[in-house]
All heavy atoms as TSV, in Angstrom:
chain	resi	resn	atom	element	x	y	z
A	1	MET	N	N	-19.937	-10.505	3.137
A	1	MET	CA	C	-18.576	-10.751	3.599
A	1	MET	C	C	-18.027	-9.457	4.219
A	1	MET	O	O	-18.180	-8.378	3.663
A	1	MET	CB	C	-17.710	-11.211	2.427
A	1	MET	CG	C	-16.316	-11.536	2.819
A	1	MET	SD	S	-15.336	-12.056	1.396
A	1	MET	CE	C	-14.799	-13.612	1.980
A	2	LYS	N	N	-17.385	-9.598	5.340
A	2	LYS	CA	C	-16.840	-8.464	6.072
A	2	LYS	C	C	-15.400	-8.188	5.646
A	2	LYS	O	O	-14.607	-9.114	5.503
A	2	LYS	CB	C	-16.891	-8.785	7.564
A	2	LYS	CG	C	-16.816	-7.608	8.458
A	2	LYS	CD	C	-17.062	-8.045	9.884
A	2	LYS	CE	C	-17.135	-6.860	10.784
A	2	LYS	NZ	N	-17.342	-7.254	12.168
A	3	MET	N	N	-15.076	-6.893	5.438
A	3	MET	CA	C	-13.719	-6.518	5.036
A	3	MET	C	C	-12.797	-6.537	6.263
A	3	MET	O	O	-13.157	-6.023	7.319
A	3	MET	CB	C	-13.725	-5.107	4.425
A	3	MET	CG	C	-12.346	-4.614	4.055
A	3	MET	SD	S	-12.292	-3.032	3.181
A	3	MET	CE	C	-13.027	-1.896	4.336
A	4	LYS	N	N	-11.646	-7.149	6.113
A	4	LYS	CA	C	-10.627	-7.155	7.172
A	4	LYS	C	C	-10.007	-5.769	7.245
A	4	LYS	O	O	-9.540	-5.239	6.240
A	4	LYS	CB	C	-9.554	-8.207	6.845
A	4	LYS	CG	C	-8.260	-8.074	7.628
A	4	LYS	CD	C	-8.348	-8.674	8.990
A	4	LYS	CE	C	-6.975	-8.746	9.634
A	4	LYS	NZ	N	-6.911	-8.126	10.914
A	5	LEU	N	N	-10.021	-5.158	8.409
A	5	LEU	CA	C	-9.383	-3.860	8.608
A	5	LEU	C	C	-8.031	-4.078	9.277
A	5	LEU	O	O	-7.935	-4.724	10.317
A	5	LEU	CB	C	-10.256	-2.949	9.463
A	5	LEU	CG	C	-11.589	-2.545	8.848
A	5	LEU	CD1	C	-12.367	-1.664	9.821
A	5	LEU	CD2	C	-11.396	-1.835	7.531
A	6	TYR	N	N	-6.995	-3.544	8.653
A	6	TYR	CA	C	-5.640	-3.674	9.178
A	6	TYR	C	C	-5.276	-2.430	9.969
A	6	TYR	O	O	-5.794	-1.349	9.714
A	6	TYR	CB	C	-4.645	-3.864	8.029
A	6	TYR	CG	C	-4.840	-5.164	7.300
A	6	TYR	CD1	C	-5.643	-5.227	6.165
A	6	TYR	CD2	C	-4.244	-6.334	7.747
A	6	TYR	CE1	C	-5.838	-6.432	5.494
A	6	TYR	CE2	C	-4.436	-7.534	7.088
A	6	TYR	CZ	C	-5.234	-7.570	5.959
A	6	TYR	OH	O	-5.438	-8.755	5.304
A	7	GLU	N	N	-4.370	-2.601	10.893
A	7	GLU	CA	C	-3.883	-1.488	11.693
A	7	GLU	C	C	-2.389	-1.322	11.480
A	7	GLU	O	O	-1.678	-2.289	11.188
A	7	GLU	CB	C	-4.157	-1.743	13.175
A	7	GLU	CG	C	-5.629	-1.779	13.507
A	7	GLU	CD	C	-5.876	-1.956	15.002
A	7	GLU	OE1	O	-4.980	-1.607	15.805
A	7	GLU	OE2	O	-6.951	-2.451	15.342
A	8	GLU	N	N	-1.932	-0.102	11.659
A	8	GLU	CA	C	-0.507	0.194	11.557
A	8	GLU	C	C	0.259	-0.708	12.521
A	8	GLU	O	O	-0.153	-0.901	13.664
A	8	GLU	CB	C	-0.270	1.666	11.923
A	8	GLU	CG	C	0.859	2.290	11.200
A	8	GLU	CD	C	0.885	3.802	11.363
A	8	GLU	OE1	O	-0.150	4.412	11.632
A	8	GLU	OE2	O	1.993	4.345	11.220
A	9	GLY	N	N	1.352	-1.319	12.038
A	9	GLY	CA	C	2.168	-2.202	12.865
A	9	GLY	C	C	1.777	-3.664	12.773
A	9	GLY	O	O	2.531	-4.538	13.197
A	10	GLU	N	N	0.595	-3.964	12.201
A	10	GLU	CA	C	0.148	-5.347	12.064
A	10	GLU	C	C	1.018	-6.074	11.037
A	10	GLU	O	O	1.496	-5.478	10.080
A	10	GLU	CB	C	-1.320	-5.360	11.623
A	10	GLU	CG	C	-1.978	-6.696	11.754
A	10	GLU	CD	C	-3.483	-6.623	11.563
A	10	GLU	OE1	O	-4.077	-5.534	11.703
A	10	GLU	OE2	O	-4.060	-7.676	11.258
A	11	LYS	N	N	1.212	-7.357	11.231
A	11	LYS	CA	C	2.072	-8.168	10.365
A	11	LYS	C	C	1.240	-8.986	9.391
A	11	LYS	O	O	0.090	-9.326	9.670
A	11	LYS	CB	C	2.916	-9.119	11.200
A	11	LYS	CG	C	3.889	-8.425	12.133
A	11	LYS	CD	C	4.894	-7.679	11.348
A	11	LYS	CE	C	6.255	-7.720	11.996
A	11	LYS	NZ	N	7.270	-7.171	11.139
A	12	SER	N	N	1.845	-9.320	8.255
A	12	SER	CA	C	1.223	-10.154	7.239
A	12	SER	C	C	2.336	-10.782	6.405
A	12	SER	O	O	3.514	-10.641	6.732
A	12	SER	CB	C	0.304	-9.297	6.360
A	12	SER	OG	O	-0.422	-10.100	5.463
A	13	LYS	N	N	1.957	-11.445	5.323
A	13	LYS	CA	C	2.924	-11.999	4.365
A	13	LYS	C	C	2.453	-11.638	2.973
A	13	LYS	O	O	1.256	-11.534	2.723
A	13	LYS	CB	C	3.026	-13.519	4.481
A	13	LYS	CG	C	3.716	-13.973	5.746
A	13	LYS	CD	C	3.863	-15.474	5.745
A	13	LYS	CE	C	4.496	-15.928	7.030
A	13	LYS	NZ	N	5.902	-16.157	6.937
A	14	ALA	N	N	3.388	-11.439	2.062
A	14	ALA	CA	C	3.068	-11.132	0.668
A	14	ALA	C	C	4.278	-11.470	-0.184
A	14	ALA	O	O	5.393	-11.629	0.320
A	14	ALA	CB	C	2.713	-9.654	0.509
A	15	ILE	N	N	4.042	-11.556	-1.481
A	15	ILE	CA	C	5.158	-11.743	-2.407
A	15	ILE	C	C	5.709	-10.376	-2.761
A	15	ILE	O	O	4.972	-9.500	-3.217
A	15	ILE	CB	C	4.720	-12.500	-3.660
A	15	ILE	CG1	C	4.328	-13.921	-3.263
A	15	ILE	CG2	C	5.837	-12.508	-4.708
A	15	ILE	CD1	C	3.785	-14.759	-4.374
A	16	CYS	N	N	6.987	-10.178	-2.536
A	16	CYS	CA	C	7.654	-8.920	-2.860
A	16	CYS	C	C	8.249	-9.046	-4.265
A	16	CYS	O	O	9.062	-9.941	-4.518
A	16	CYS	CB	C	8.744	-8.615	-1.842
A	16	CYS	SG	S	9.679	-7.117	-2.230
A	17	HIS	N	N	7.835	-8.160	-5.150
A	17	HIS	CA	C	8.358	-8.208	-6.519
A	17	HIS	C	C	9.816	-7.751	-6.583
A	17	HIS	O	O	10.529	-8.090	-7.516
A	17	HIS	CB	C	7.477	-7.375	-7.451
A	17	HIS	CG	C	6.122	-7.970	-7.608
A	17	HIS	ND1	N	5.893	-9.102	-8.356
A	17	HIS	CD2	C	4.930	-7.629	-7.080
A	17	HIS	CE1	C	4.620	-9.418	-8.289
A	17	HIS	NE2	N	4.003	-8.540	-7.522
A	18	HIS	N	N	10.255	-7.010	-5.593
A	18	HIS	CA	C	11.652	-6.570	-5.549
A	18	HIS	C	C	12.554	-7.706	-5.054
A	18	HIS	O	O	13.586	-7.996	-5.648
A	18	HIS	CB	C	11.778	-5.339	-4.652
A	18	HIS	CG	C	13.126	-4.739	-4.634
A	18	HIS	ND1	N	14.029	-4.975	-3.619
A	18	HIS	CD2	C	13.751	-3.925	-5.503
A	18	HIS	CE1	C	15.146	-4.330	-3.867
A	18	HIS	NE2	N	15.011	-3.679	-4.999
A	19	CYS	N	N	12.144	-8.375	-3.976
A	19	CYS	CA	C	12.929	-9.489	-3.416
A	19	CYS	C	C	12.686	-10.805	-4.148
A	19	CYS	O	O	13.453	-11.754	-3.989
A	19	CYS	CB	C	12.569	-9.679	-1.940
A	19	CYS	SG	S	13.026	-8.285	-0.891
A	20	LYS	N	N	11.583	-10.870	-4.903
A	20	LYS	CA	C	11.206	-12.059	-5.668
A	20	LYS	C	C	10.985	-13.288	-4.778
A	20	LYS	O	O	11.410	-14.403	-5.102
A	20	LYS	CB	C	12.220	-12.349	-6.760
A	20	LYS	CG	C	12.374	-11.191	-7.729
A	20	LYS	CD	C	13.144	-11.561	-8.951
A	20	LYS	CE	C	13.418	-10.425	-9.890
A	20	LYS	NZ	N	12.493	-9.379	-10.037
A	21	GLN	N	N	10.306	-13.055	-3.639
A	21	GLN	CA	C	10.004	-14.153	-2.732
A	21	GLN	C	C	8.882	-13.760	-1.771
A	21	GLN	O	O	8.527	-12.596	-1.671
A	21	GLN	CB	C	11.244	-14.555	-1.941
A	21	GLN	CG	C	11.772	-13.469	-1.037
A	21	GLN	CD	C	13.067	-13.891	-0.348
A	21	GLN	OE1	O	13.449	-15.051	-0.386
A	21	GLN	NE2	N	13.738	-12.951	0.271
A	22	LEU	N	N	8.353	-14.754	-1.080
A	22	LEU	CA	C	7.364	-14.518	-0.040
A	22	LEU	C	C	8.091	-13.919	1.159
A	22	LEU	O	O	9.101	-14.467	1.618
A	22	LEU	CB	C	6.684	-15.836	0.352
A	22	LEU	CG	C	5.600	-15.741	1.414
A	22	LEU	CD1	C	4.410	-14.929	0.911
A	22	LEU	CD2	C	5.159	-17.134	1.829
A	23	VAL	N	N	7.575	-12.783	1.644
A	23	VAL	CA	C	8.249	-12.080	2.747
A	23	VAL	C	C	7.250	-11.719	3.834
A	23	VAL	O	O	6.043	-11.675	3.605
A	23	VAL	CB	C	8.930	-10.780	2.245
A	23	VAL	CG1	C	10.058	-11.081	1.276
A	23	VAL	CG2	C	7.908	-9.832	1.629
A	24	ASN	N	N	7.756	-11.453	5.012
A	24	ASN	CA	C	6.947	-10.879	6.064
A	24	ASN	C	C	6.772	-9.398	5.757
A	24	ASN	O	O	7.684	-8.755	5.225
A	24	ASN	CB	C	7.618	-11.054	7.423
A	24	ASN	CG	C	7.635	-12.493	7.865
A	24	ASN	OD1	O	6.666	-13.220	7.694
A	24	ASN	ND2	N	8.755	-12.918	8.431
A	25	THR	N	N	5.595	-8.872	6.102
A	25	THR	CA	C	5.333	-7.457	5.877
A	25	THR	C	C	4.810	-6.820	7.156
A	25	THR	O	O	4.310	-7.510	8.050
A	25	THR	CB	C	4.280	-7.246	4.763
A	25	THR	OG1	O	3.027	-7.789	5.190
A	25	THR	CG2	C	4.712	-7.874	3.456
A	26	THR	N	N	4.919	-5.500	7.204
A	26	THR	CA	C	4.365	-4.721	8.299
A	26	THR	C	C	3.529	-3.606	7.690
A	26	THR	O	O	3.975	-2.938	6.748
A	26	THR	CB	C	5.487	-4.111	9.161
A	26	THR	OG1	O	6.337	-5.168	9.631
A	26	THR	CG2	C	4.919	-3.348	10.351
A	27	PHE	N	N	2.319	-3.405	8.202
A	27	PHE	CA	C	1.478	-2.320	7.712
A	27	PHE	C	C	1.971	-0.995	8.277
A	27	PHE	O	O	2.203	-0.865	9.482
A	27	PHE	CB	C	0.008	-2.560	8.068
A	27	PHE	CG	C	-0.618	-3.600	7.185
A	27	PHE	CD1	C	-0.578	-4.932	7.528
A	27	PHE	CD2	C	-1.202	-3.234	5.985
A	27	PHE	CE1	C	-1.134	-5.898	6.703
A	27	PHE	CE2	C	-1.754	-4.187	5.144
A	27	PHE	CZ	C	-1.720	-5.522	5.507
A	28	ALA	N	N	2.162	-0.040	7.372
A	28	ALA	CA	C	2.677	1.276	7.744
A	28	ALA	C	C	2.081	2.324	6.815
A	28	ALA	O	O	1.620	2.009	5.718
A	28	ALA	CB	C	4.197	1.289	7.632
A	29	ARG	N	N	2.107	3.567	7.234
A	29	ARG	CA	C	1.607	4.667	6.403
A	29	ARG	C	C	2.729	5.123	5.481
A	29	ARG	O	O	3.856	5.336	5.917
A	29	ARG	CB	C	1.126	5.818	7.275
A	29	ARG	CG	C	-0.040	5.377	8.133
A	29	ARG	CD	C	-1.015	6.508	8.361
A	29	ARG	NE	N	-2.291	5.971	8.791
A	29	ARG	CZ	C	-3.323	5.742	7.988
A	29	ARG	NH1	N	-3.232	6.018	6.711
A	29	ARG	NH2	N	-4.438	5.243	8.442
A	30	ARG	N	N	2.395	5.241	4.201
A	30	ARG	CA	C	3.369	5.637	3.177
A	30	ARG	C	C	2.716	6.532	2.135
A	30	ARG	O	O	1.504	6.503	1.959
A	30	ARG	CB	C	3.920	4.406	2.441
A	30	ARG	CG	C	4.752	3.480	3.284
A	30	ARG	CD	C	6.075	4.154	3.629
A	30	ARG	NE	N	6.803	3.434	4.626
A	30	ARG	CZ	C	7.741	2.537	4.388
A	30	ARG	NH1	N	8.059	2.218	3.162
A	30	ARG	NH2	N	8.365	1.947	5.369
A	31	ASP	N	N	3.534	7.289	1.421
A	31	ASP	CA	C	3.111	7.989	0.207
A	31	ASP	C	C	3.398	7.011	-0.928
A	31	ASP	O	O	4.523	6.543	-1.064
A	31	ASP	CB	C	3.902	9.277	-0.009
A	31	ASP	CG	C	3.626	10.315	1.071
A	31	ASP	OD1	O	2.646	10.161	1.822
A	31	ASP	OD2	O	4.401	11.278	1.168
A	32	VAL	N	N	2.373	6.690	-1.728
A	32	VAL	CA	C	2.507	5.680	-2.769
A	32	VAL	C	C	2.236	6.309	-4.135
A	32	VAL	O	O	1.168	6.875	-4.351
A	32	VAL	CB	C	1.533	4.502	-2.519
A	32	VAL	CG1	C	1.664	3.454	-3.614
A	32	VAL	CG2	C	1.789	3.879	-1.150
A	33	PRO	N	N	3.205	6.221	-5.065
A	33	PRO	CA	C	2.996	6.787	-6.399
A	33	PRO	C	C	2.038	5.938	-7.227
A	33	PRO	O	O	1.961	4.723	-7.049
A	33	PRO	CB	C	4.398	6.776	-7.018
A	33	PRO	CG	C	5.109	5.680	-6.299
A	33	PRO	CD	C	4.524	5.622	-4.908
A	34	PHE	N	N	1.311	6.591	-8.135
A	34	PHE	CA	C	0.471	5.863	-9.081
A	34	PHE	C	C	1.368	5.140	-10.074
A	34	PHE	O	O	2.479	5.593	-10.364
A	34	PHE	CB	C	-0.476	6.810	-9.820
A	34	PHE	CG	C	-1.524	7.417	-8.921
A	34	PHE	CD1	C	-1.609	8.781	-8.755
A	34	PHE	CD2	C	-2.424	6.611	-8.248
A	34	PHE	CE1	C	-2.561	9.335	-7.926
A	34	PHE	CE2	C	-3.380	7.158	-7.407
A	34	PHE	CZ	C	-3.458	8.524	-7.244
A	35	SER	N	N	0.890	4.034	-10.604
A	35	SER	CA	C	1.700	3.228	-11.511
A	35	SER	C	C	2.084	3.971	-12.786
A	35	SER	O	O	3.111	3.679	-13.390
A	35	SER	CB	C	0.981	1.933	-11.873
A	35	SER	OG	O	-0.256	2.211	-12.489
A	36	ASP	N	N	1.274	4.973	-13.194
A	36	ASP	CA	C	1.604	5.732	-14.408
A	36	ASP	C	C	2.585	6.871	-14.130
A	36	ASP	O	O	2.994	7.591	-15.032
A	36	ASP	CB	C	0.345	6.263	-15.088
A	36	ASP	CG	C	-0.413	7.276	-14.239
A	36	ASP	OD1	O	0.061	7.649	-13.146
A	36	ASP	OD2	O	-1.509	7.695	-14.676
A	37	GLY	N	N	2.970	7.044	-12.855
A	37	GLY	CA	C	3.937	8.066	-12.489
A	37	GLY	C	C	3.369	9.476	-12.430
A	37	GLY	O	O	4.097	10.429	-12.175
A	38	LYS	N	N	2.053	9.624	-12.617
A	38	LYS	CA	C	1.423	10.952	-12.627
A	38	LYS	C	C	0.769	11.252	-11.289
A	38	LYS	O	O	-0.448	11.289	-11.174
A	38	LYS	CB	C	0.396	11.032	-13.756
A	38	LYS	CG	C	1.015	10.893	-15.123
A	38	LYS	CD	C	-0.029	10.964	-16.203
A	38	LYS	CE	C	0.627	10.782	-17.561
A	38	LYS	NZ	N	-0.362	10.719	-18.633
A	39	GLY	N	N	1.568	11.446	-10.284
A	39	GLY	CA	C	1.056	11.779	-8.958
A	39	GLY	C	C	1.213	10.641	-7.984
A	39	GLY	O	O	1.758	9.576	-8.297
A	40	ASP	N	N	0.718	10.888	-6.781
A	40	ASP	CA	C	0.768	9.868	-5.747
A	40	ASP	C	C	-0.356	10.097	-4.752
A	40	ASP	O	O	-1.032	11.114	-4.789
A	40	ASP	CB	C	2.128	9.837	-5.049
A	40	ASP	CG	C	2.514	11.154	-4.399
A	40	ASP	OD1	O	1.722	12.107	-4.430
A	40	ASP	OD2	O	3.615	11.229	-3.847
A	41	VAL	N	N	-0.531	9.144	-3.898
A	41	VAL	CA	C	-1.516	9.263	-2.821
A	41	VAL	C	C	-0.725	9.310	-1.515
A	41	VAL	O	O	0.194	8.518	-1.298
A	41	VAL	CB	C	-2.559	8.123	-2.874
A	41	VAL	CG1	C	-1.922	6.781	-2.765
A	41	VAL	CG2	C	-3.614	8.306	-1.822
A	42	LYS	N	N	-1.054	10.276	-0.699
A	42	LYS	CA	C	-0.281	10.542	0.519
A	42	LYS	C	C	-0.827	9.790	1.731
A	42	LYS	O	O	-2.036	9.676	1.914
A	42	LYS	CB	C	-0.310	12.041	0.842
A	42	LYS	CG	C	0.136	12.941	-0.296
A	42	LYS	CD	C	1.614	12.988	-0.381
A	42	LYS	CE	C	2.032	14.030	-1.423
A	42	LYS	NZ	N	3.364	13.835	-1.860
A	43	ASN	N	N	0.080	9.287	2.527
A	43	ASN	CA	C	-0.220	8.787	3.868
A	43	ASN	C	C	-1.299	7.705	3.902
A	43	ASN	O	O	-2.225	7.790	4.696
A	43	ASN	CB	C	-0.603	9.970	4.762
A	43	ASN	CG	C	-0.531	9.609	6.228
A	43	ASN	OD1	O	0.311	8.840	6.653
A	43	ASN	ND2	N	-1.432	10.185	7.004
A	44	ILE	N	N	-1.181	6.687	3.033
A	44	ILE	CA	C	-2.146	5.584	3.094
A	44	ILE	C	C	-1.510	4.387	3.782
A	44	ILE	O	O	-0.291	4.245	3.825
A	44	ILE	CB	C	-2.660	5.168	1.702
A	44	ILE	CG1	C	-1.540	4.657	0.798
A	44	ILE	CG2	C	-3.465	6.268	1.070
A	44	ILE	CD1	C	-2.032	3.963	-0.453
A	45	LEU	N	N	-2.362	3.532	4.301
A	45	LEU	CA	C	-1.882	2.312	4.924
A	45	LEU	C	C	-1.475	1.322	3.834
A	45	LEU	O	O	-2.213	1.119	2.867
A	45	LEU	CB	C	-2.981	1.707	5.801
A	45	LEU	CG	C	-2.543	0.595	6.736
A	45	LEU	CD1	C	-1.552	1.127	7.780
A	45	LEU	CD2	C	-3.746	-0.012	7.420
A	46	ALA	N	N	-0.292	0.746	3.952
A	46	ALA	CA	C	0.221	-0.192	2.960
A	46	ALA	C	C	1.031	-1.278	3.657
A	46	ALA	O	O	1.583	-1.059	4.736
A	46	ALA	CB	C	1.102	0.540	1.949
A	47	ALA	N	N	1.095	-2.451	3.023
A	47	ALA	CA	C	1.949	-3.531	3.522
A	47	ALA	C	C	3.347	-3.302	2.964
A	47	ALA	O	O	3.529	-3.194	1.753
A	47	ALA	CB	C	1.412	-4.887	3.075
A	48	VAL	N	N	4.330	-3.229	3.852
A	48	VAL	CA	C	5.706	-2.915	3.471
A	48	VAL	C	C	6.600	-4.122	3.749
A	48	VAL	O	O	6.538	-4.719	4.826
A	48	VAL	CB	C	6.206	-1.685	4.270
A	48	VAL	CG1	C	7.643	-1.347	3.917
A	48	VAL	CG2	C	5.285	-0.489	4.034
A	49	CYS	N	N	7.412	-4.486	2.765
A	49	CYS	CA	C	8.331	-5.614	2.893
A	49	CYS	C	C	9.306	-5.384	4.050
A	49	CYS	O	O	9.953	-4.336	4.125
A	49	CYS	CB	C	9.091	-5.806	1.575
A	49	CYS	SG	S	10.344	-7.110	1.623
A	50	ASP	N	N	9.403	-6.372	4.936
A	50	ASP	CA	C	10.328	-6.268	6.068
A	50	ASP	C	C	11.778	-6.435	5.642
A	50	ASP	O	O	12.690	-6.104	6.401
A	50	ASP	CB	C	9.991	-7.327	7.125
A	50	ASP	CG	C	8.697	-7.019	7.878
A	50	ASP	OD1	O	8.145	-5.908	7.725
A	50	ASP	OD2	O	8.227	-7.915	8.620
A	51	VAL	N	N	12.025	-6.936	4.418
A	51	VAL	CA	C	13.392	-7.150	3.938
A	51	VAL	C	C	13.926	-5.901	3.238
A	51	VAL	O	O	14.997	-5.401	3.567
A	51	VAL	CB	C	13.460	-8.369	2.984
A	51	VAL	CG1	C	14.856	-8.535	2.402
A	51	VAL	CG2	C	13.018	-9.632	3.708
A	52	CYS	N	N	13.162	-5.376	2.252
A	52	CYS	CA	C	13.680	-4.283	1.412
A	52	CYS	C	C	12.954	-2.951	1.595
A	52	CYS	O	O	13.329	-1.953	0.988
A	52	CYS	CB	C	13.638	-4.685	-0.059
A	52	CYS	SG	S	11.967	-4.775	-0.735
A	53	ASP	N	N	11.884	-2.921	2.382
A	53	ASP	CA	C	11.145	-1.701	2.703
A	53	ASP	C	C	10.313	-1.150	1.532
A	53	ASP	O	O	9.901	-0.012	1.560
A	53	ASP	CB	C	12.098	-0.618	3.229
A	53	ASP	CG	C	11.397	0.386	4.115
A	53	ASP	OD1	O	10.585	-0.028	4.963
A	53	ASP	OD2	O	11.648	1.596	3.956
A	54	HIS	N	N	10.048	-1.967	0.507
A	54	HIS	CA	C	9.173	-1.549	-0.599
A	54	HIS	C	C	7.719	-1.871	-0.261
A	54	HIS	O	O	7.439	-2.852	0.433
A	54	HIS	CB	C	9.544	-2.294	-1.889
A	54	HIS	CG	C	10.718	-1.721	-2.590
A	54	HIS	ND1	N	12.017	-1.972	-2.209
A	54	HIS	CD2	C	10.795	-0.908	-3.656
A	54	HIS	CE1	C	12.840	-1.346	-3.009
A	54	HIS	NE2	N	12.129	-0.683	-3.908
A	55	VAL	N	N	6.805	-1.052	-0.780
A	55	VAL	CA	C	5.380	-1.335	-0.638
A	55	VAL	C	C	5.052	-2.543	-1.506
A	55	VAL	O	O	5.376	-2.569	-2.689
A	55	VAL	CB	C	4.529	-0.111	-1.054
A	55	VAL	CG1	C	3.055	-0.473	-1.102
A	55	VAL	CG2	C	4.757	1.051	-0.103
A	56	VAL	N	N	4.420	-3.561	-0.898
A	56	VAL	CA	C	4.093	-4.776	-1.642
A	56	VAL	C	C	2.594	-4.997	-1.800
A	56	VAL	O	O	2.181	-5.784	-2.653
A	56	VAL	CB	C	4.747	-6.028	-1.018
A	56	VAL	CG1	C	6.258	-5.940	-1.107
A	56	VAL	CG2	C	4.308	-6.231	0.418
A	57	ALA	N	N	1.782	-4.328	-1.006
A	57	ALA	CA	C	0.333	-4.489	-1.105
A	57	ALA	C	C	-0.359	-3.293	-0.443
A	57	ALA	O	O	0.220	-2.637	0.424
A	57	ALA	CB	C	-0.107	-5.783	-0.439
A	58	ILE	N	N	-1.587	-3.073	-0.889
A	58	ILE	CA	C	-2.396	-2.003	-0.316
A	58	ILE	C	C	-3.740	-2.608	0.068
A	58	ILE	O	O	-4.412	-3.210	-0.773
A	58	ILE	CB	C	-2.575	-0.847	-1.311
A	58	ILE	CG1	C	-1.211	-0.251	-1.643
A	58	ILE	CG2	C	-3.514	0.210	-0.753
A	58	ILE	CD1	C	-1.207	0.777	-2.730
A	59	PRO	N	N	-4.148	-2.488	1.333
A	59	PRO	CA	C	-5.411	-3.086	1.748
A	59	PRO	C	C	-6.611	-2.322	1.181
A	59	PRO	O	O	-6.510	-1.126	0.864
A	59	PRO	CB	C	-5.359	-2.987	3.276
A	59	PRO	CG	C	-4.493	-1.800	3.550
A	59	PRO	CD	C	-3.472	-1.801	2.438
A	60	ALA	N	N	-7.727	-3.022	1.087
A	60	ALA	CA	C	-8.950	-2.433	0.532
A	60	ALA	C	C	-9.377	-1.170	1.282
A	60	ALA	O	O	-9.937	-0.252	0.684
A	60	ALA	CB	C	-10.068	-3.468	0.544
A	61	GLN	N	N	-9.087	-1.086	2.553
A	61	GLN	CA	C	-9.504	0.074	3.330
A	61	GLN	C	C	-8.818	1.366	2.876
A	61	GLN	O	O	-9.254	2.458	3.218
A	61	GLN	CB	C	-9.263	-0.155	4.819
A	61	GLN	CG	C	-7.798	-0.149	5.230
A	61	GLN	CD	C	-7.556	-0.818	6.548
A	61	GLN	OE1	O	-7.794	-2.005	6.699
A	61	GLN	NE2	N	-7.091	-0.053	7.528
A	62	SER	N	N	-7.749	1.266	2.090
A	62	SER	CA	C	-7.073	2.451	1.559
A	62	SER	C	C	-7.685	2.934	0.246
A	62	SER	O	O	-7.306	3.984	-0.264
A	62	SER	CB	C	-5.578	2.160	1.357
A	62	SER	OG	O	-4.950	1.944	2.601
A	63	THR	N	N	-8.628	2.176	-0.313
A	63	THR	CA	C	-9.240	2.514	-1.601
A	63	THR	C	C	-9.878	3.904	-1.621
A	63	THR	O	O	-9.677	4.650	-2.584
A	63	THR	CB	C	-10.253	1.436	-2.020
A	63	THR	OG1	O	-9.566	0.196	-2.120
A	63	THR	CG2	C	-10.904	1.766	-3.348
A	64	PRO	N	N	-10.652	4.317	-0.617
A	64	PRO	CA	C	-11.241	5.658	-0.668
A	64	PRO	C	C	-10.197	6.770	-0.795
A	64	PRO	O	O	-10.393	7.730	-1.547
A	64	PRO	CB	C	-12.013	5.775	0.652
A	64	PRO	CG	C	-12.341	4.357	1.013
A	64	PRO	CD	C	-11.142	3.557	0.547
A	65	ALA	N	N	-9.072	6.648	-0.102
A	65	ALA	CA	C	-8.015	7.667	-0.199
A	65	ALA	C	C	-7.406	7.678	-1.596
A	65	ALA	O	O	-7.086	8.746	-2.136
A	65	ALA	CB	C	-6.931	7.409	0.847
A	66	ILE	N	N	-7.268	6.505	-2.207
A	66	ILE	CA	C	-6.735	6.422	-3.573
A	66	ILE	C	C	-7.702	7.072	-4.553
A	66	ILE	O	O	-7.295	7.841	-5.428
A	66	ILE	CB	C	-6.448	4.958	-3.957
A	66	ILE	CG1	C	-5.325	4.398	-3.082
A	66	ILE	CG2	C	-6.092	4.840	-5.431
A	66	ILE	CD1	C	-5.162	2.899	-3.160
A	67	CYS	N	N	-8.993	6.789	-4.395
A	67	CYS	CA	C	-10.012	7.390	-5.274
A	67	CYS	C	C	-10.020	8.909	-5.142
A	67	CYS	O	O	-10.117	9.626	-6.144
A	67	CYS	CB	C	-11.385	6.820	-4.964
A	67	CYS	SG	S	-11.575	5.098	-5.446
A	68	ASN	N	N	-9.916	9.409	-3.920
A	68	ASN	CA	C	-9.881	10.865	-3.703
A	68	ASN	C	C	-8.659	11.491	-4.359
A	68	ASN	O	O	-8.751	12.549	-4.966
A	68	ASN	CB	C	-9.881	11.204	-2.211
A	68	ASN	CG	C	-11.226	10.967	-1.569
A	68	ASN	OD1	O	-12.261	10.908	-2.241
A	68	ASN	ND2	N	-11.237	10.806	-0.262
A	69	ALA	N	N	-7.516	10.845	-4.245
A	69	ALA	CA	C	-6.284	11.372	-4.844
A	69	ALA	C	C	-6.373	11.342	-6.367
A	69	ALA	O	O	-5.914	12.257	-7.046
A	69	ALA	CB	C	-5.079	10.574	-4.368
A	70	THR	N	N	-6.986	10.305	-6.919
A	70	THR	CA	C	-7.149	10.181	-8.359
A	70	THR	C	C	-8.068	11.264	-8.902
A	70	THR	O	O	-7.775	11.865	-9.942
A	70	THR	CB	C	-7.726	8.790	-8.736
A	70	THR	OG1	O	-6.882	7.797	-8.173
A	70	THR	CG2	C	-7.769	8.599	-10.216
A	71	SER	N	N	-9.149	11.539	-8.199
A	71	SER	CA	C	-10.120	12.517	-8.678
A	71	SER	C	C	-9.584	13.937	-8.605
A	71	SER	O	O	-10.078	14.829	-9.305
A	71	SER	CB	C	-11.433	12.404	-7.896
A	71	SER	OG	O	-11.243	12.772	-6.554
A	72	SER	N	N	-8.559	14.174	-7.804
A	72	SER	CA	C	-8.008	15.529	-7.695
A	72	SER	C	C	-6.849	15.785	-8.656
A	72	SER	O	O	-6.294	16.875	-8.691
A	72	SER	CB	C	-7.551	15.788	-6.259
A	72	SER	OG	O	-6.464	14.952	-5.911
A	73	LEU	N	N	-6.505	14.771	-9.476
A	73	LEU	CA	C	-5.443	14.950	-10.468
A	73	LEU	C	C	-5.944	15.820	-11.620
A	73	LEU	O	O	-7.108	15.702	-12.013
A	73	LEU	CB	C	-4.979	13.603	-11.034
A	73	LEU	CG	C	-4.181	12.705	-10.110
A	73	LEU	CD1	C	-3.939	11.358	-10.782
A	73	LEU	CD2	C	-2.875	13.337	-9.727
A	74	PRO	N	N	-5.087	16.683	-12.185
A	74	PRO	CA	C	-5.497	17.461	-13.352
A	74	PRO	C	C	-5.754	16.554	-14.541
A	74	PRO	O	O	-5.082	15.535	-14.705
A	74	PRO	CB	C	-4.315	18.394	-13.617
A	74	PRO	CG	C	-3.198	17.911	-12.762
A	74	PRO	CD	C	-3.739	16.946	-11.756
A	75	SER	N	N	-6.723	16.918	-15.363
A	75	SER	CA	C	-7.076	16.096	-16.538
A	75	SER	C	C	-6.047	16.144	-17.623
A	75	SER	O	O	-5.397	17.033	-17.913
A	75	SER	CB	C	-8.393	16.550	-17.111
A	75	SER	OG	O	-9.396	16.402	-16.140
């Protein structure tokens, strides 16, 4: 199976946990914090809610950047 590669500015749909509904999204580069609050990953491609501007999804192609950011965190 081939991975879909998204480009900046491309549109999609996702459920926004902030808006609590299905929304249109736009792929954009963002700094995204880790869920545990201990650092973040800089400048990755993410799906951003067109209504509230929150990150709602991260495409698989951003995984290597997340792994690199995770491995550089202090233990």
